[in-house]
C-alpha positions in Angstrom: 7.9 -23.2 19.9 6.8 -19.8 21.1 7.4 -17.0 18.5 9.6 -15.0 20.8 11.8 -18.1 21.3 12.0 -18.5 17.6 13.1 -14.9 17.2 15.7 -15.2 19.9 17.1 -18.4 18.3 17.2 -16.8 14.9 18.9 -13.6 16.2 21.5 -15.7 18.1 22.2 -17.6 14.9 22.6 -14.4 12.9 24.9 -12.8 15.5 27.0 -16.0 15.5 27.2 -15.8 11.7 28.4 -12.2 11.8 30.9 -12.9 14.5 32.3 -16.0 12.7 32.7 -14.1 9.4 34.6 -11.4 11.3 36.7 -14.1 13.1 37.9 -15.5 9.8 38.7 -12.1 8.5 40.6 -11.2 11.6 42.6 -14.4 11.5 43.6 -13.8 7.9 44.5 -10.2 8.5 46.6 -10.9 11.6 48.4 -13.9 10.0 48.9 -12.7 6.4 47.9 -9.1 6.3 51.2 -7.8 5.1 51.5 -10.4 2.4 47.9 -9.6 1.2 48.5 -5.9 1.1 51.7 -6.5 -0.8 49.9 -8.6 -3.3 47.4 -5.9 -3.9 50.0 -3.2 -4.2 52.0 -5.2 -6.7 48.9 -5.7 -8.8 48.2 -2.0 -8.9 49.4 -1.5 -12.5 46.3 -2.6 -14.5 42.6 -3.1 -14.1 42.7 -6.8 -15.0 45.4 -7.6 -12.4 43.6 -5.6 -9.8 40.3 -7.3 -10.5 42.0 -10.7 -10.1 43.7 -9.5 -6.9 40.3 -8.3 -5.6 38.7 -11.7 -6.3 41.5 -13.5 -4.4 41.5 -11.1 -1.5 37.7 -11.3 -1.1 37.8 -15.1 -1.1 40.5 -15.1 1.5 39.1 -12.3 3.7 35.4 -13.4 3.1 34.6 -9.7 2.6 34.4 -7.4 -0.4 34.1 -4.5 2.1 37.6 -5.3 3.6 39.0 -5.2 0.1 37.3 -1.8 -0.5 38.9 -0.5 2.7 42.3 -1.7 1.5 41.9 -0.1 -1.9 40.7 3.1 -0.4 43.7 3.2 1.9 46.1 2.6 -0.9 44.5 5.2 -3.0 44.7 7.7 -0.1 48.4 6.9 0.2 49.0 7.4 -3.5 50.0 3.7 -4.1 47.3 3.0 -6.6 45.1 5.1 -8.8 41.3 5.3 -8.5 40.6 3.3 -11.7 42.5 0.2 -10.6 41.0 0.6 -7.1 37.5 0.4 -8.7 38.5 -2.7 -10.6 39.7 -4.3 -7.4 36.4 -3.7 -5.7 34.5 -5.1 -8.7 36.6 -8.2 -8.5 36.0 -8.4 -4.7 32.2 -8.4 -5.3 32.6 -11.5 -7.4 35.0 -13.0 -4.8 32.5 -12.5 -2.0 29.8 -14.2 -4.2 32.1 -17.2 -4.6 32.5 -17.3 -0.8 28.7 -17.4 -0.5 28.6 -20.3 -3.0 31.2 -22.3 -1.1 29.7 -21.7 2.3 26.2 -22.5 1.1 27.2 -26.1 0.4 26.1 -28.7 2.9 29.3 -29.1 4.9 27.6 -29.6 8.3 29.3 -32.9 8.8 32.6 -31.1 9.0 31.7 -28.9 12.0 33.0 -31.2 14.8 36.2 -31.9 12.9 36.8 -28.1 12.2 36.0 -27.2 15.8 38.4 -29.8 17.2 41.2 -28.9 14.7 40.8 -25.1 15.1 40.5 -25.1 18.9 43.6 -27.4 19.2 45.7 -25.1 16.9 44.5 -22.0 18.7 44.8 -23.2 22.3 47.7 -25.6 22.2 50.2 -23.9 19.9 52.3 -20.8 20.6 53.4 -20.0 17.1 51.5 -17.0 15.9 50.7 -18.2 12.4 49.5 -21.6 13.6 47.1 -19.8 16.1 45.8 -17.6 13.3 45.1 -20.7 11.1 43.3 -22.1 14.1 41.2 -18.9 14.4 40.3 -19.2 10.7 39.3 -22.8 10.9 37.2 -22.1 14.0 35.5 -19.2 12.2 34.6 -21.4 9.3 33.2 -24.0 11.7 31.1 -21.4 13.4 29.8 -20.1 10.1 28.5 -23.6 9.3 27.1 -24.0 12.8 25.3 -20.7 12.6 23.7 -21.7 9.2 22.5 -25.0 10.8 21.1 -22.9 13.7 19.3 -20.6 11.1 17.7 -23.7 9.6 16.6 -25.1 13.0 15.2 -21.7 14.1 13.2 -21.2 10.9 11.8 -24.8 10.7 8.7 -24.0 12.9 7.9 -21.1 10.6 7.0 -23.5 7.8 3.8 -24.2 9.6 3.0 -20.5 10.2 -0.2 -19.1 8.8 1.4 -15.7 8.4 4.5 -16.7 6.5 2.7 -17.5 3.2 1.1 -14.1 3.2 4.5 -12.3 3.8 6.1 -14.4 1.0 3.2 -13.6 -1.4 3.6 -9.9 -0.5 7.4 -9.9 -1.2 6.9 -11.8 -4.4 4.3 -9.4 -5.6 6.2 -6.3 -4.6 9.8 -6.7 -5.7 10.7 -3.0 -5.0 9.8 -3.5 -1.3 11.8 -6.8 -1.2 14.7 -5.0 -2.9 14.7 -2.1 -0.4 14.2 -4.4 2.7 17.2 -6.5 1.7 19.4 -3.4 1.0 18.7 -2.0 4.4 19.3 -5.4 6.0 22.7 -5.9 4.3 23.7 -2.4 5.3 22.5 -2.9 8.9 24.4 -6.2 9.2 27.5 -4.7 7.5 28.0 -8.0 5.7 26.5 -8.9 2.3 28.0 -12.4 2.7 26.1 -13.0 5.9 22.9 -11.5 4.4 23.1 -13.7 1.3 23.8 -16.8 3.4 20.7 -16.1 5.4 18.6 -15.7 2.3 20.0 -18.9 0.8 19.3 -20.8 4.1 15.7 -19.5 4.0 15.3 -20.6 0.4 16.8 -24.0 0.9 14.4 -24.5 3.8 11.4 -23.8 1.6 10.6 -20.5 3.4 11.5 -18.1 0.6 10.8 -19.0 -3.1 13.1 -17.7 -5.7 10.5 -15.2 -7.0 10.5 -13.4 -3.7 14.2 -13.9 -3.0 15.7 -12.8 -6.3 14.9 -9.1 -5.7 16.3 -9.4 -2.2 19.6 -10.7 -3.6 19.9 -7.6 -5.8 19.0 -5.4 -2.8 21.7 -7.1 -0.7 24.2 -6.3 -3.4 23.2 -2.7 -3.2 23.4 -2.7 0.6 26.8 -4.3 0.5 28.0 -1.4 -1.7 26.6 1.1 0.8 28.6 -0.5 3.6 32.0 0.3 2.0 30.8 3.9 1.3 29.7 4.3 4.9 32.9 3.0 6.4 35.1 5.1 4.2 33.2 8.4 4.7 36.0 9.8 6.8 38.7 9.1 4.1 39.9 11.9 1.8 39.2 12.6 -1.8 39.9 11.1 -4.3 40.2 7.8 -2.5 36.5 7.9 -1.5 35.6 7.8 -5.2 36.5 4.0 -5.3 33.6 2.8 -3.1 31.3 5.4 -4.6 32.0 4.3 -8.1 31.5 0.7 -7.1 28.1 1.6 -5.5 27.1 3.3 -8.8 28.0 0.2 -10.8 26.2 -2.1 -8.4 23.2 0.1 -8.1 22.7 0.5 -11.8 23.3 -3.2 -12.4 20.9 -4.2 -9.6 18.1 -1.9 -10.9 18.5 -3.1 -14.5 18.4 -6.7 -13.5 15.5 -6.1 -11.2 13.5 -4.7 -14.2 14.5 -7.8 -16.2 13.7 -10.4 -13.6 10.3 -11.5 -15.1 12.2 -12.5 -18.2 15.1 -14.4 -16.6 14.9 -18.2 -16.4 15.9 -18.5 -12.8 14.5 -22.1 -12.5 17.4 -23.2 -14.8 20.1 -22.1 -12.4 19.9 -25.2 -10.2 17.9 -28.0 -8.7 16.7 -26.3 -5.6 15.6 -22.8 -4.6 18.7 -22.2 -2.4 21.1 -23.3 -5.2 19.2 -21.2 -7.7 19.5 -18.1 -5.5 23.2 -18.5 -4.9 24.0 -19.2 -8.5 21.9 -16.1 -9.5 24.1 -14.0 -7.0 27.3 -15.4 -8.5 26.2 -14.8 -12.1 25.0 -11.2 -11.3 28.4 -10.3 -10.0 30.2 -12.1 -12.8 28.2 -10.2 -15.4 28.7 -6.9 -13.5 32.5 -7.4 -13.5 32.6 -8.3 -17.2 30.4 -5.3 -18.2 31.9 -2.7 -15.8 35.6 -3.5 -16.0 36.2 -1.8 -19.3 34.3 1.3 -18.0 36.4 1.9 -14.9 38.3 4.7 -16.6 35.0 6.4 -17.6 33.7 6.0 -14.0 36.9 7.4 -12.7 36.4 10.6 -14.7 32.7 10.8 -13.9 33.2 10.5 -10.2 36.0 13.1 -10.4 33.5 15.6 -11.8 30.8 14.6 -9.4 33.1 14.7 -6.3 36.1 16.9 -7.0 38.9 17.4 -4.5 38.0 20.3 -2.2 40.0 23.4 -3.1 39.7 25.1 0.3 42.4 23.7 2.6 40.3 24.3 5.6 37.7 21.9 4.3 40.1 19.2 3.2 40.3 16.0 5.2 43.3 16.0 7.4 43.2 19.8 7.9 44.2 20.6 11.4 41.4 20.7 14.0 41.9 20.6 17.7 39.7 18.8 20.2 41.1 20.8 23.1 38.4 22.8 24.7 39.7 25.8 26.6 36.3 26.7 27.8 36.5 23.6 30.1 39.7 24.6 31.8 37.8 25.5 35.0 36.4 21.9 35.1 39.5 19.6 35.1 37.5 16.4 34.4 36.1 17.8 31.2 39.4 19.4 30.3 41.3 16.2 30.7 38.6 14.4 28.6 39.2 16.9 25.7 42.9 16.3 26.1 42.4 12.6 25.7 40.3 13.2 22.6 43.2 15.3 21.2 45.6 12.5 22.1 43.5 10.0 20.2 43.7 12.3 17.1 47.4 12.5 17.6 47.6 8.7 17.8 45.5 8.4 14.6 47.9 10.7 12.8 50.9 8.6 14.0 49.1 5.5 12.8 48.5 7.0 9.4 52.2 7.8 9.2 53.3 4.3 10.3 50.9 2.2 8.2 52.4 3.0 4.7 56.0 2.9 6.0 56.8 -0.4 4.4 55.2 0.6 1.2 57.5 3.7 0.8 60.4 1.6 2.0 59.8 -0.6 -1.0 58.9 2.0 -3.6 60.9 5.0 -2.4 58.2 7.3 -3.7 59.5 10.8 -3.0 56.0 12.4 -3.0 54.7 9.9 -0.5 57.8 10.4 1.7 57.3 14.1 1.7 53.6 13.7 2.6 54.4 11.5 5.5 57.1 13.9 6.8 54.6 16.8 6.6 52.3 14.8 8.8 55.0 14.7 11.5 54.6 18.5 11.7 50.9 17.9 12.7 52.1 15.4 15.3 54.6 17.8 16.8 51.9 20.6 16.9 49.4 18.4 18.7 52.1 17.3 21.1 52.9 20.9 22.0 49.3 21.9 22.3 48.5 19.0 24.6 51.4 19.7 26.9 50.6 23.4 27.2 46.9 22.7 27.7 47.6 20.2 30.5 49.9 22.7 32.1 47.1 25.2 32.1 44.8 22.6 33.6 47.3 22.0 36.4 47.2 25.6 37.4 43.6 25.0 38.7 42.4 22.9 41.6 42.9 19.2 40.8 42.4 16.2 43.0 45.0 13.5 43.1 43.4 11.3 40.4 43.1 14.3 38.0 46.7 15.4 38.6 47.9 11.8 37.9 45.8 11.5 34.8 47.1 14.8 33.4 50.7 13.6 33.8 49.8 10.3 32.1 48.3 12.1 29.1 51.2 14.4 28.8 53.6 11.4 29.0 51.7 9.6 26.3 51.7 12.7 24.1 55.5 12.6 24.4 55.6 9.0 23.4 53.4 9.5 20.4 55.6 12.4 19.3 58.6 10.1 19.6 57.0 7.5 17.4 56.3 10.2 14.8 60.0 11.2 14.9 61.0 7.5 14.5 58.9 7.3 11.4 59.9 10.6 9.9 63.6 10.7 10.8 64.5 7.0 10.8 62.1 4.8 8.7 61.7 7.5 6.0 65.4 8.2 6.0 66.1 4.6 5.4 63.6 4.6 2.5 65.4 7.6 1.0 68.8 5.9 1.3 67.5 2.6 -0.2 66.0 4.4 -3.2 69.0 6.6 -3.7 71.4 3.6 -3.7 68.9 1.5 -5.7 69.1 -1.3 -3.2 66.8 -4.3 -2.8 66.1 -6.4 0.3 66.4 -10.2 0.1 63.1 -12.0 -0.1 63.6 -13.5 3.3 64.6 -10.2 4.9 61.7 -8.3 3.3 59.3 -11.0 4.6 60.7 -10.6 8.1 60.4 -6.8 8.0 56.8 -7.0 6.8 56.0 -9.4 9.6 57.4 -7.1 12.2 55.6 -4.1 10.8 52.3 -6.1 10.7 52.8 -7.0 14.4 53.5 -3.4 15.4 50.4 -2.2 13.5 48.3 -4.8 15.3 49.7 -3.6 18.6 49.0 0.0 17.5 45.3 -1.0 17.2 45.4 -2.6 20.7 47.1 0.5 22.2 44.5 2.8 20.7 41.7 0.6 22.0 43.3 0.5 25.5 43.6 4.3 25.5 39.8 4.6 24.8 38.5 1.7 26.9 41.0 1.2 29.7 40.4 -2.6 29.3 42.6 -4.5 31.7 42.9 -7.7 29.6 43.8 -5.7 26.5 46.4 -3.8 28.5 48.0 -7.1 29.7 48.0 -8.4 26.2 49.7 -5.2 25.0 52.5 -5.4 27.6 53.0 -9.1 26.8 53.7 -8.0 23.2 56.9 -6.2 24.4 58.5 -9.6 25.3 57.2 -11.1 22.1 58.7 -8.2 20.0 62.0 -8.6 21.8 62.1 -12.3 20.9 61.2 -11.5 17.2 63.9 -8.9 17.0 66.5 -11.4 18.3 65.3 -14.0 15.8 65.3 -11.5 13.0 68.9 -10.5 13.9 70.1 -14.1 14.0 68.6 -14.9 10.6 70.1 -11.8 9.1 73.5 -12.7 10.4 73.0 -16.2 8.9 72.3 -14.6 5.5 75.4 -12.5 5.8 77.5 -15.5 6.7 76.0 -17.3 3.6 77.2 -14.4 1.4 73.7 -13.2 0.3 74.6 -10.1 -1.7 71.3 -8.4 -1.2 71.5 -8.9 2.6 75.1 -7.5 2.6 74.1 -4.4 0.6 71.0 -3.6 2.8 72.4 -4.8 6.1 72.6 -1.4 7.8 69.1 -0.4 6.6 67.6 -3.7 7.6 68.9 -3.5 11.1 67.9 0.1 11.5 64.3 -0.7 10.4 64.2 -3.6 12.9 65.5 -1.5 15.7 63.0 1.4 14.9 60.0 -1.0 14.8 61.1 -2.5 18.2 61.4 1.0 19.7 58.0 2.1 18.3 56.4 -1.1 19.8 58.0 -0.3 23.2 56.5 3.2 23.1 53.1 1.8 22.2 53.3 -0.6 25.2 53.6 2.3 27.6 49.9 3.1 26.9 49.0 0.1 29.1 51.3 1.0 32.0 49.0 3.5 33.8 46.1 1.0 33.8 48.2 -1.9 35.0 49.9 0.2 37.6 46.7 1.5 39.0 45.2 -2.0 39.4 48.4 -3.5 40.8 49.2 -5.7 37.8 52.6 -4.1 37.1 55.8 -4.5 39.2 57.7 -1.3 39.9 61.0 -3.0 39.1 62.1 -6.0 37.0 65.2 -6.5 39.2 65.3 -9.7 41.2 65.8 -9.6 44.9 69.6 -9.7 45.7 71.0 -12.9 47.1 72.8 -12.4 50.4 76.3 -13.9 50.8 77.0 -16.3 53.7 78.9 -13.6 55.5 76.0 -11.1 55.2 73.6 -13.8 56.4 75.7 -14.1 59.6 75.4 -10.4 60.4 
């Protein structure tokens, strides 16, 4: 096979692997995101519980980075402290190593069965949870298929005259192998995928353990860099969680790299691929055992290295406007800056809505006050956008520019209304629930979390539609309005059934429960309006839902 074809085959296999890992994570997040976030939040009291939660979440999500993002988000919201967040990420590293161990097993015979089962569940069933299970099963099948493709693509390389020289170079220069693997893991944004590729190479006889072991350590460092990179826009002290994890992983990797010549790697399994994966698992297990008692020390160390900025102007979340008044004479550029400002407004609204269920459960007064303060920023951006567009409209605009200005102003009004729904309704319900010391029934709380997760998923779609103007995503978003209407009705019916059954918790929280359901439905309806301009412009939206009137027999005779 020509070398270029080999590279294309290998690149395609790697991209399929990355996409499949993401597919599994997306399915789990969409199907059980609220439950997973709740499990992590409930484990937030101690380092041991958080480490265990991190292991479980990483296995389920197939990503330590995803757990890091969750922990950082909870720390930013004040729901967990930095120390437990570091423990969760250390546990997640071990969990992702266990995922590599599981997926490195020879399960290729299951690929047809998994594809058939997953595709059937995803395409033939309408129930959301069943479809997400199908997505996860398909993702696992594609992971196994991509690993088979990696083996097929690299098979011709066994007869290459260059490969033995490259392998000898890597084996003789562990620092270079370490650095190359770290950059590769960071570039792929997936330590799981990187380790699976290395394991596949080793199992195929292309990469001996002597050359691959430093690369395993480098991939662990690169995986830590990914979480730091993705959370670079978060506020302090939440960013200290991935930074502390990176310090632990970096120090551990460097120490083990120095000890590699003395480690009996040949005793870790019968083949090079097995030895490599087992080495990866043992490294992360040892890192967890050694580092877990030191999370408090690392918390204090990172607090001294990266203190919270004292200047409010430098603090993340400080008000900065994207509106460019120098562009007022050029309507196209001015409207583009208004759209950027609208995106910032939407991100603030999303940051208000995301922890709404957490504060509804905990009644944390500081968190409620912080979210209400964010509504002031939403109101300010809303006013700024309207006044800015009014100034733009005083110039010479063509028809498309005038229409776009009205659409952006309308969306700013809708986002402001969502902020009010969170601040004046959902947070008010959280206040009442905490003041009266009420508790939702388990069934009711599960329903509310499911609705909230659905609205948050639609929030993501709405923001993507606002940026991309994608027609299919816009259609999907509008379809969610009918789906949310159906879910609200089902939730209402089940709540009434619990009231008829005399459930005391449902009786006590009935008003709050129904208010939250109504607020989430109204928020979803406002989000759907992001898609209306795109669908209207392309003729995919009817002007009226009213059916044509049926004429009576007497009218037909006229």
